[in-house]
N, C-alpha and C positions, 0 to 999 in steps of 0.2 A: 322486312320487319324492322321496326325501330321503336325507340322509347316514346311513350305517350308524352313525356315532357318536351319532346322535340317538335311537337305539332305547332304550327303557326295558328294565329287567330283565324286567318282565312280558311285554313284546312278544317279547323273546328267548326266554323260557321257552315261550311259546305257539308260536313258530316252531319251536323244538326239538321240541315235542310233535308237531307236524305232520310234521316231517322224520323223526323216529324211527318214527312210525307207517308212513310210506311206504317207508322203507329199512331192511330187516332188518339187524341188526348194526351200525347206525350208532353212532358214538362221539361223545359230547358234546364232548369236548376238541377233536376234529378239526373238528366243526361250528363251534365257537367260533373256532378258528384260521382256518378258511376264511372265516367271516363277517367277521372282523377284517381280512382281506386285501382285502375288497371296498370300493368307494367309496360306492356308492349301493344303496338297496333300495326296491322297490315292495311295499307291504304292503296286502293286501286284508282288510277287516274287515266283519263283519256289523253289524246294527242295534245289537247290544249292545256293539260295539267290540271283539269278540274276533277275533283273527287267524284267517282262514280260508284264506289263501294268501299266498305271497310269492315274489319273484324278486330276485336280487342282480345287481349290475353291477360290472364292473371296468374301469377306464379304463387302456388300455395305450398306450404311446407307442413307436413303432417308427421309428427313424431320424428322430426329430423330429415325426412325424405321429401324431395321435391315432387309434387304431383301435378 
């Protein structure tokens, strides 16, 4: 797990390619906006270091508690 801000452009491009393939009609600008709103990301890579999967996480605080 790492901060979204640490992603390279190559990683973001590979993530977008996966997302676009999985979700018909996906919009790159909306993908980038949603990604920028998240705090952390888990990136799964193969032996050649190519992104094969990912999940993003958003830290929310409700009434002072982290949820």
